[in-house]
mmJSON file of the N, C-alpha and C atoms, coordinates in Angstrom:
{"data_MODEL":{"atom_site":{
"group_PDB":["ATOM","ATOM","ATOM","ATOM","ATOM","ATOM","ATOM","ATOM","ATOM","ATOM","ATOM","ATOM","ATOM","ATOM","ATOM","ATOM","ATOM","ATOM","ATOM","ATOM","ATOM","ATOM","ATOM","ATOM","ATOM","ATOM","ATOM","ATOM","ATOM","ATOM","ATOM","ATOM","ATOM","ATOM","ATOM","ATOM","ATOM","ATOM","ATOM","ATOM","ATOM","ATOM","ATOM","ATOM","ATOM","ATOM","ATOM","ATOM","ATOM","ATOM","ATOM","ATOM","ATOM","ATOM","ATOM","ATOM","ATOM","ATOM","ATOM","ATOM","ATOM","ATOM","ATOM","ATOM","ATOM","ATOM","ATOM","ATOM","ATOM","ATOM","ATOM","ATOM","ATOM","ATOM","ATOM","ATOM","ATOM","ATOM","ATOM","ATOM","ATOM","ATOM","ATOM","ATOM","ATOM","ATOM","ATOM","ATOM","ATOM","ATOM","ATOM","ATOM","ATOM","ATOM","ATOM","ATOM","ATOM","ATOM","ATOM","ATOM","ATOM","ATOM","ATOM","ATOM","ATOM","ATOM","ATOM","ATOM","ATOM","ATOM","ATOM","ATOM","ATOM","ATOM","ATOM","ATOM","ATOM","ATOM","ATOM","ATOM","ATOM","ATOM","ATOM","ATOM","ATOM","ATOM","ATOM","ATOM","ATOM","ATOM","ATOM","ATOM","ATOM","ATOM","ATOM","ATOM","ATOM","ATOM","ATOM","ATOM","ATOM","ATOM","ATOM","ATOM","ATOM","ATOM","ATOM","ATOM","ATOM","ATOM","ATOM","ATOM","ATOM","ATOM","ATOM","ATOM","ATOM","ATOM","ATOM","ATOM","ATOM","ATOM","ATOM","ATOM","ATOM","ATOM","ATOM","ATOM","ATOM","ATOM","ATOM","ATOM","ATOM","ATOM"],
"id":[1,2,3,4,5,6,7,8,9,10,11,12,13,14,15,16,17,18,19,20,21,22,23,24,25,26,27,28,29,30,31,32,33,34,35,36,37,38,39,40,41,42,43,44,45,46,47,48,49,50,51,52,53,54,55,56,57,58,59,60,61,62,63,64,65,66,67,68,69,70,71,72,73,74,75,76,77,78,79,80,81,82,83,84,85,86,87,88,89,90,91,92,93,94,95,96,97,98,99,100,101,102,103,104,105,106,107,108,109,110,111,112,113,114,115,116,117,118,119,120,121,122,123,124,125,126,127,128,129,130,131,132,133,134,135,136,137,138,139,140,141,142,143,144,145,146,147,148,149,150,151,152,153,154,155,156,157,158,159,160,161,162,163,164,165,166,167,168,169,170,171,172,173,174],
"type_symbol":["N","C","C","N","C","C","N","C","C","N","C","C","N","C","C","N","C","C","N","C","C","N","C","C","N","C","C","N","C","C","N","C","C","N","C","C","N","C","C","N","C","C","N","C","C","N","C","C","N","C","C","N","C","C","N","C","C","N","C","C","N","C","C","N","C","C","N","C","C","N","C","C","N","C","C","N","C","C","N","C","C","N","C","C","N","C","C","N","C","C","N","C","C","N","C","C","N","C","C","N","C","C","N","C","C","N","C","C","N","C","C","N","C","C","N","C","C","N","C","C","N","C","C","N","C","C","N","C","C","N","C","C","N","C","C","N","C","C","N","C","C","N","C","C","N","C","C","N","C","C","N","C","C","N","C","C","N","C","C","N","C","C","N","C","C","N","C","C","N","C","C","N","C","C"],
"label_atom_id":["N","CA","C","N","CA","C","N","CA","C","N","CA","C","N","CA","C","N","CA","C","N","CA","C","N","CA","C","N","CA","C","N","CA","C","N","CA","C","N","CA","C","N","CA","C","N","CA","C","N","CA","C","N","CA","C","N","CA","C","N","CA","C","N","CA","C","N","CA","C","N","CA","C","N","CA","C","N","CA","C","N","CA","C","N","CA","C","N","CA","C","N","CA","C","N","CA","C","N","CA","C","N","CA","C","N","CA","C","N","CA","C","N","CA","C","N","CA","C","N","CA","C","N","CA","C","N","CA","C","N","CA","C","N","CA","C","N","CA","C","N","CA","C","N","CA","C","N","CA","C","N","CA","C","N","CA","C","N","CA","C","N","CA","C","N","CA","C","N","CA","C","N","CA","C","N","CA","C","N","CA","C","N","CA","C","N","CA","C","N","CA","C","N","CA","C","N","CA","C","N","CA","C"],
"label_alt_id":[null,null,null,null,null,null,null,null,null,null,null,null,null,null,null,null,null,null,null,null,null,null,null,null,null,null,null,null,null,null,null,null,null,null,null,null,null,null,null,null,null,null,null,null,null,null,null,null,null,null,null,null,null,null,null,null,null,null,null,null,null,null,null,null,null,null,null,null,null,null,null,null,null,null,null,null,null,null,null,null,null,null,null,null,null,null,null,null,null,null,null,null,null,null,null,null,null,null,null,null,null,null,null,null,null,null,null,null,null,null,null,null,null,null,null,null,null,null,null,null,null,null,null,null,null,null,null,null,null,null,null,null,null,null,null,null,null,null,null,null,null,null,null,null,null,null,null,null,null,null,null,null,null,null,null,null,null,null,null,null,null,null,null,null,null,null,null,null,null,null,null,null,null,null],
"label_comp_id":["MET","MET","MET","SER","SER","SER","GLU","GLU","GLU","GLN","GLN","GLN","LEU","LEU","LEU","TYR","TYR","TYR","GLN","GLN","GLN","VAL","VAL","VAL","VAL","VAL","VAL","ARG","ARG","ARG","ASN","ASN","ASN","ASP","ASP","ASP","GLU","GLU","GLU","ASP","ASP","ASP","GLN","GLN","GLN","TYR","TYR","TYR","SER","SER","SER","ILE","ILE","ILE","TRP","TRP","TRP","PRO","PRO","PRO","ALA","ALA","ALA","GLY","GLY","GLY","GLU","GLU","GLU","ASP","ASP","ASP","PRO","PRO","PRO","PRO","PRO","PRO","ALA","ALA","ALA","GLY","GLY","GLY","TRP","TRP","TRP","HIS","HIS","HIS","PRO","PRO","PRO","ASP","ASP","ASP","GLY","GLY","GLY","THR","THR","THR","ALA","ALA","ALA","GLY","GLY","GLY","ASP","ASP","ASP","ARG","ARG","ARG","GLN","GLN","GLN","GLU","GLU","GLU","CYS","CYS","CYS","LEU","LEU","LEU","ASP","ASP","ASP","HIS","HIS","HIS","ILE","ILE","ILE","ASP","ASP","ASP","ALA","ALA","ALA","ALA","ALA","ALA","TRP","TRP","TRP","THR","THR","THR","ASP","ASP","ASP","MET","MET","MET","ARG","ARG","ARG","PRO","PRO","PRO","ARG","ARG","ARG","SER","SER","SER","ALA","ALA","ALA","ARG","ARG","ARG"],
"label_asym_id":["A","A","A","A","A","A","A","A","A","A","A","A","A","A","A","A","A","A","A","A","A","A","A","A","A","A","A","A","A","A","A","A","A","A","A","A","A","A","A","A","A","A","A","A","A","A","A","A","A","A","A","A","A","A","A","A","A","A","A","A","A","A","A","A","A","A","A","A","A","A","A","A","A","A","A","A","A","A","A","A","A","A","A","A","A","A","A","A","A","A","A","A","A","A","A","A","A","A","A","A","A","A","A","A","A","A","A","A","A","A","A","A","A","A","A","A","A","A","A","A","A","A","A","A","A","A","A","A","A","A","A","A","A","A","A","A","A","A","A","A","A","A","A","A","A","A","A","A","A","A","A","A","A","A","A","A","A","A","A","A","A","A","A","A","A","A","A","A","A","A","A","A","A","A"],
"label_entity_id":["1","1","1","1","1","1","1","1","1","1","1","1","1","1","1","1","1","1","1","1","1","1","1","1","1","1","1","1","1","1","1","1","1","1","1","1","1","1","1","1","1","1","1","1","1","1","1","1","1","1","1","1","1","1","1","1","1","1","1","1","1","1","1","1","1","1","1","1","1","1","1","1","1","1","1","1","1","1","1","1","1","1","1","1","1","1","1","1","1","1","1","1","1","1","1","1","1","1","1","1","1","1","1","1","1","1","1","1","1","1","1","1","1","1","1","1","1","1","1","1","1","1","1","1","1","1","1","1","1","1","1","1","1","1","1","1","1","1","1","1","1","1","1","1","1","1","1","1","1","1","1","1","1","1","1","1","1","1","1","1","1","1","1","1","1","1","1","1","1","1","1","1","1","1"],
"label_seq_id":[1,1,1,2,2,2,3,3,3,4,4,4,5,5,5,6,6,6,7,7,7,8,8,8,9,9,9,10,10,10,11,11,11,12,12,12,13,13,13,14,14,14,15,15,15,16,16,16,17,17,17,18,18,18,19,19,19,20,20,20,21,21,21,22,22,22,23,23,23,24,24,24,25,25,25,26,26,26,27,27,27,28,28,28,29,29,29,30,30,30,31,31,31,32,32,32,33,33,33,34,34,34,35,35,35,36,36,36,37,37,37,38,38,38,39,39,39,40,40,40,41,41,41,42,42,42,43,43,43,44,44,44,45,45,45,46,46,46,47,47,47,48,48,48,49,49,49,50,50,50,51,51,51,52,52,52,53,53,53,54,54,54,55,55,55,56,56,56,57,57,57,58,58,58],
"pdbx_PDB_ins_code":[null,null,null,null,null,null,null,null,null,null,null,null,null,null,null,null,null,null,null,null,null,null,null,null,null,null,null,null,null,null,null,null,null,null,null,null,null,null,null,null,null,null,null,null,null,null,null,null,null,null,null,null,null,null,null,null,null,null,null,null,null,null,null,null,null,null,null,null,null,null,null,null,null,null,null,null,null,null,null,null,null,null,null,null,null,null,null,null,null,null,null,null,null,null,null,null,null,null,null,null,null,null,null,null,null,null,null,null,null,null,null,null,null,null,null,null,null,null,null,null,null,null,null,null,null,null,null,null,null,null,null,null,null,null,null,null,null,null,null,null,null,null,null,null,null,null,null,null,null,null,null,null,null,null,null,null,null,null,null,null,null,null,null,null,null,null,null,null,null,null,null,null,null,null],
"Cartn_x":[-18.791,-17.3,-16.949,-15.883,-15.557,-14.658,-14.869,-14.189,-12.586,-11.788,-10.371,-10.005,-9.005,-8.638,-7.242,-6.767,-5.513,-4.895,-3.623,-2.841,-2.078,-2.051,-1.509,0.131,1.094,2.386,3.079,4.381,5.129,6.549,7.353,8.701,9.46,10.871,11.753,11.73,10.973,10.631,9.413,8.801,7.414,6.292,6.575,5.628,4.633,3.63,2.473,1.853,1.394,0.749,-0.19,-0.906,-1.648,-1.068,-1.21,-0.909,-1.757,-2.053,-2.973,-2.75,-3.657,-3.369,-3.09,-2.084,-1.499,-0.521,-0.211,1.076,2.26,3.396,4.499,4.473,4.889,4.96,6.398,6.584,7.916,9.0,10.327,11.349,11.4,11.62,11.828,10.435,9.206,7.983,7.627,7.008,6.69,5.306,4.483,3.152,3.145,2.183,2.057,0.951,0.38,-0.525,-1.99,-2.341,-3.687,-4.128,-5.239,-5.749,-7.101,-7.849,-9.229,-9.603,-10.683,-10.987,-10.215,-10.24,-9.533,-9.786,-11.077,-11.403,-10.832,-11.114,-10.592,-8.935,-8.269,-6.79,-6.499,-7.159,-7.01,-7.542,-8.407,-8.913,-7.857,-7.222,-6.139,-4.993,-4.63,-3.432,-3.83,-4.914,-5.388,-5.121,-5.428,-5.397,-3.831,-3.104,-1.784,-0.784,-0.748,0.228,0.024,0.286,-0.104,0.906,2.291,3.326,3.773,3.529,3.804,5.322,6.172,7.531,8.154,9.082,9.902,10.756,10.883,11.536,12.831,13.647,14.894,14.819,13.833,13.441,12.964,12.615,11.945,13.239],
"Cartn_y":[-11.511,-10.979,-10.621,-11.137,-10.87,-9.575,-8.984,-7.777,-7.947,-7.11,-7.197,-6.947,-7.583,-7.584,-6.939,-6.096,-5.398,-5.553,-5.343,-5.367,-3.916,-3.448,-2.299,-2.548,-1.849,-2.105,-0.8,-0.808,0.255,0.163,1.217,1.113,1.519,1.486,1.897,3.48,4.128,5.573,5.855,4.768,4.821,5.504,5.243,5.717,4.542,4.629,3.739,3.54,2.455,2.212,0.991,0.681,-0.668,-1.471,-2.84,-3.824,-4.887,-5.691,-6.809,-7.819,-8.169,-9.302,-10.533,-11.194,-12.386,-12.314,-11.147,-10.927,-10.252,-10.618,-9.981,-8.661,-7.703,-6.251,-6.245,-4.947,-4.685,-4.675,-4.609,-4.704,-3.425,-3.589,-2.448,-2.035,-2.857,-2.609,-3.947,-3.788,-4.774,-4.594,-5.826,-5.719,-5.142,-4.341,-3.867,-4.697,-5.628,-6.555,-6.329,-5.094,-4.716,-5.297,-5.829,-6.363,-6.083,-5.912,-5.698,-5.195,-4.711,-3.959,-2.567,-2.103,-0.93,0.408,0.459,1.492,1.335,0.082,-0.243,0.01,-0.372,-0.22,1.46,2.073,3.495,4.172,3.793,4.314,4.081,2.803,2.569,3.471,3.705,4.493,5.878,6.358,7.728,7.858,6.793,6.977,6.789,5.97,5.532,6.512,7.185,7.914,9.323,9.947,11.079,12.206,11.576,12.532,12.063,12.887,12.392,12.685,13.14,13.312,11.932,11.575,10.368,10.468,9.319,9.088,9.776,9.905,10.453,12.094,12.415,14.042,14.635,13.625,14.107,14.566],
"Cartn_z":[-12.287,-12.408,-10.86,-10.329,-8.832,-8.872,-7.744,-7.324,-7.276,-7.919,-7.652,-6.344,-5.75,-4.382,-4.433,-3.574,-3.682,-2.17,-2.089,-0.859,-0.656,0.429,0.663,0.761,-0.031,0.048,0.32,1.037,1.477,1.078,0.744,0.624,1.677,1.56,2.798,3.074,2.274,2.376,3.154,3.622,4.016,3.08,1.857,1.03,0.566,0.464,0.252,-1.156,-1.457,-2.876,-2.518,-3.522,-3.645,-4.768,-4.627,-5.47,-5.554,-6.666,-6.601,-5.611,-4.938,-3.917,-4.532,-3.851,-4.302,-5.528,-5.768,-6.613,-5.912,-6.173,-5.442,-5.938,-4.964,-5.326,-5.93,-6.602,-7.354,-6.22,-6.857,-5.937,-5.043,-3.669,-2.924,-2.148,-2.579,-1.904,-1.149,-0.06,0.779,1.461,1.415,1.975,3.468,3.739,5.223,5.927,5.258,6.134,5.826,5.097,4.735,3.23,3.374,2.001,1.925,0.79,0.54,-0.744,-0.957,-2.157,-2.381,-3.502,-3.874,-2.671,-2.519,-1.649,-0.208,0.297,1.603,1.787,0.67,0.774,0.648,-0.165,-0.215,1.088,1.744,2.931,3.947,4.074,5.016,4.833,3.496,3.167,3.646,3.435,3.817,5.314,6.072,7.515,7.984,7.265,7.859,7.137,6.056,5.484,5.66,6.959,7.403,6.98,6.788,6.427,5.176,3.975,2.68,2.285,3.213,2.718,2.963,1.918,2.249,3.518,4.079,5.346,5.379,4.246,4.177,4.215,4.016,4.026,5.215,6.349,7.481,8.419],
"occupancy":[1.0,1.0,1.0,1.0,1.0,1.0,1.0,1.0,1.0,1.0,1.0,1.0,1.0,1.0,1.0,1.0,1.0,1.0,1.0,1.0,1.0,1.0,1.0,1.0,1.0,1.0,1.0,1.0,1.0,1.0,1.0,1.0,1.0,1.0,1.0,1.0,1.0,1.0,1.0,1.0,1.0,1.0,1.0,1.0,1.0,1.0,1.0,1.0,1.0,1.0,1.0,1.0,1.0,1.0,1.0,1.0,1.0,1.0,1.0,1.0,1.0,1.0,1.0,1.0,1.0,1.0,1.0,1.0,1.0,1.0,1.0,1.0,1.0,1.0,1.0,1.0,1.0,1.0,1.0,1.0,1.0,1.0,1.0,1.0,1.0,1.0,1.0,1.0,1.0,1.0,1.0,1.0,1.0,1.0,1.0,1.0,1.0,1.0,1.0,1.0,1.0,1.0,1.0,1.0,1.0,1.0,1.0,1.0,1.0,1.0,1.0,1.0,1.0,1.0,1.0,1.0,1.0,1.0,1.0,1.0,1.0,1.0,1.0,1.0,1.0,1.0,1.0,1.0,1.0,1.0,1.0,1.0,1.0,1.0,1.0,1.0,1.0,1.0,1.0,1.0,1.0,1.0,1.0,1.0,1.0,1.0,1.0,1.0,1.0,1.0,1.0,1.0,1.0,1.0,1.0,1.0,1.0,1.0,1.0,1.0,1.0,1.0,1.0,1.0,1.0,1.0,1.0,1.0,1.0,1.0,1.0,1.0,1.0,1.0],
"B_iso_or_equiv":[0.0,0.0,0.0,0.0,0.0,0.0,0.0,0.0,0.0,0.0,0.0,0.0,0.0,0.0,0.0,0.0,0.0,0.0,0.0,0.0,0.0,0.0,0.0,0.0,0.0,0.0,0.0,0.0,0.0,0.0,0.0,0.0,0.0,0.0,0.0,0.0,0.0,0.0,0.0,0.0,0.0,0.0,0.0,0.0,0.0,0.0,0.0,0.0,0.0,0.0,0.0,0.0,0.0,0.0,0.0,0.0,0.0,0.0,0.0,0.0,0.0,0.0,0.0,0.0,0.0,0.0,0.0,0.0,0.0,0.0,0.0,0.0,0.0,0.0,0.0,0.0,0.0,0.0,0.0,0.0,0.0,0.0,0.0,0.0,0.0,0.0,0.0,0.0,0.0,0.0,0.0,0.0,0.0,0.0,0.0,0.0,0.0,0.0,0.0,0.0,0.0,0.0,0.0,0.0,0.0,0.0,0.0,0.0,0.0,0.0,0.0,0.0,0.0,0.0,0.0,0.0,0.0,0.0,0.0,0.0,0.0,0.0,0.0,0.0,0.0,0.0,0.0,0.0,0.0,0.0,0.0,0.0,0.0,0.0,0.0,0.0,0.0,0.0,0.0,0.0,0.0,0.0,0.0,0.0,0.0,0.0,0.0,0.0,0.0,0.0,0.0,0.0,0.0,0.0,0.0,0.0,0.0,0.0,0.0,0.0,0.0,0.0,0.0,0.0,0.0,0.0,0.0,0.0,0.0,0.0,0.0,0.0,0.0,0.0],
"pdbx_formal_charge":[null,null,null,null,null,null,null,null,null,null,null,null,null,null,null,null,null,null,null,null,null,null,null,null,null,null,null,null,null,null,null,null,null,null,null,null,null,null,null,null,null,null,null,null,null,null,null,null,null,null,null,null,null,null,null,null,null,null,null,null,null,null,null,null,null,null,null,null,null,null,null,null,null,null,null,null,null,null,null,null,null,null,null,null,null,null,null,null,null,null,null,null,null,null,null,null,null,null,null,null,null,null,null,null,null,null,null,null,null,null,null,null,null,null,null,null,null,null,null,null,null,null,null,null,null,null,null,null,null,null,null,null,null,null,null,null,null,null,null,null,null,null,null,null,null,null,null,null,null,null,null,null,null,null,null,null,null,null,null,null,null,null,null,null,null,null,null,null,null,null,null,null,null,null],
"auth_seq_id":[1,1,1,2,2,2,3,3,3,4,4,4,5,5,5,6,6,6,7,7,7,8,8,8,9,9,9,10,10,10,11,11,11,12,12,12,13,13,13,14,14,14,15,15,15,16,16,16,17,17,17,18,18,18,19,19,19,20,20,20,21,21,21,22,22,22,23,23,23,24,24,24,25,25,25,26,26,26,27,27,27,28,28,28,29,29,29,30,30,30,31,31,31,32,32,32,33,33,33,34,34,34,35,35,35,36,36,36,37,37,37,38,38,38,39,39,39,40,40,40,41,41,41,42,42,42,43,43,43,44,44,44,45,45,45,46,46,46,47,47,47,48,48,48,49,49,49,50,50,50,51,51,51,52,52,52,53,53,53,54,54,54,55,55,55,56,56,56,57,57,57,58,58,58],
"auth_comp_id":["MET","MET","MET","SER","SER","SER","GLU","GLU","GLU","GLN","GLN","GLN","LEU","LEU","LEU","TYR","TYR","TYR","GLN","GLN","GLN","VAL","VAL","VAL","VAL","VAL","VAL","ARG","ARG","ARG","ASN","ASN","ASN","ASP","ASP","ASP","GLU","GLU","GLU","ASP","ASP","ASP","GLN","GLN","GLN","TYR","TYR","TYR","SER","SER","SER","ILE","ILE","ILE","TRP","TRP","TRP","PRO","PRO","PRO","ALA","ALA","ALA","GLY","GLY","GLY","GLU","GLU","GLU","ASP","ASP","ASP","PRO","PRO","PRO","PRO","PRO","PRO","ALA","ALA","ALA","GLY","GLY","GLY","TRP","TRP","TRP","HIS","HIS","HIS","PRO","PRO","PRO","ASP","ASP","ASP","GLY","GLY","GLY","THR","THR","THR","ALA","ALA","ALA","GLY","GLY","GLY","ASP","ASP","ASP","ARG","ARG","ARG","GLN","GLN","GLN","GLU","GLU","GLU","CYS","CYS","CYS","LEU","LEU","LEU","ASP","ASP","ASP","HIS","HIS","HIS","ILE","ILE","ILE","ASP","ASP","ASP","ALA","ALA","ALA","ALA","ALA","ALA","TRP","TRP","TRP","THR","THR","THR","ASP","ASP","ASP","MET","MET","MET","ARG","ARG","ARG","PRO","PRO","PRO","ARG","ARG","ARG","SER","SER","SER","ALA","ALA","ALA","ARG","ARG","ARG"],
"auth_asym_id":["A","A","A","A","A","A","A","A","A","A","A","A","A","A","A","A","A","A","A","A","A","A","A","A","A","A","A","A","A","A","A","A","A","A","A","A","A","A","A","A","A","A","A","A","A","A","A","A","A","A","A","A","A","A","A","A","A","A","A","A","A","A","A","A","A","A","A","A","A","A","A","A","A","A","A","A","A","A","A","A","A","A","A","A","A","A","A","A","A","A","A","A","A","A","A","A","A","A","A","A","A","A","A","A","A","A","A","A","A","A","A","A","A","A","A","A","A","A","A","A","A","A","A","A","A","A","A","A","A","A","A","A","A","A","A","A","A","A","A","A","A","A","A","A","A","A","A","A","A","A","A","A","A","A","A","A","A","A","A","A","A","A","A","A","A","A","A","A","A","A","A","A","A","A"],
"auth_atom_id":["N","CA","C","N","CA","C","N","CA","C","N","CA","C","N","CA","C","N","CA","C","N","CA","C","N","CA","C","N","CA","C","N","CA","C","N","CA","C","N","CA","C","N","CA","C","N","CA","C","N","CA","C","N","CA","C","N","CA","C","N","CA","C","N","CA","C","N","CA","C","N","CA","C","N","CA","C","N","CA","C","N","CA","C","N","CA","C","N","CA","C","N","CA","C","N","CA","C","N","CA","C","N","CA","C","N","CA","C","N","CA","C","N","CA","C","N","CA","C","N","CA","C","N","CA","C","N","CA","C","N","CA","C","N","CA","C","N","CA","C","N","CA","C","N","CA","C","N","CA","C","N","CA","C","N","CA","C","N","CA","C","N","CA","C","N","CA","C","N","CA","C","N","CA","C","N","CA","C","N","CA","C","N","CA","C","N","CA","C","N","CA","C","N","CA","C","N","CA","C","N","CA","C"],
"pdbx_PDB_model_num":[1,1,1,1,1,1,1,1,1,1,1,1,1,1,1,1,1,1,1,1,1,1,1,1,1,1,1,1,1,1,1,1,1,1,1,1,1,1,1,1,1,1,1,1,1,1,1,1,1,1,1,1,1,1,1,1,1,1,1,1,1,1,1,1,1,1,1,1,1,1,1,1,1,1,1,1,1,1,1,1,1,1,1,1,1,1,1,1,1,1,1,1,1,1,1,1,1,1,1,1,1,1,1,1,1,1,1,1,1,1,1,1,1,1,1,1,1,1,1,1,1,1,1,1,1,1,1,1,1,1,1,1,1,1,1,1,1,1,1,1,1,1,1,1,1,1,1,1,1,1,1,1,1,1,1,1,1,1,1,1,1,1,1,1,1,1,1,1,1,1,1,1,1,1]
}}}
């Protein structure tokens, strides 16, 4: 069984999530260029998403 690969996605409010690699993310979400296994993607989000407030609230 192969390990699921994910991509990091971000919305216009600079909020992050992960989505299965190779699938189009939901409307309003865009790949940020990072992909890997689940933990790699979560580690990237942890390092990149330092301000949890939506962009409109900053």
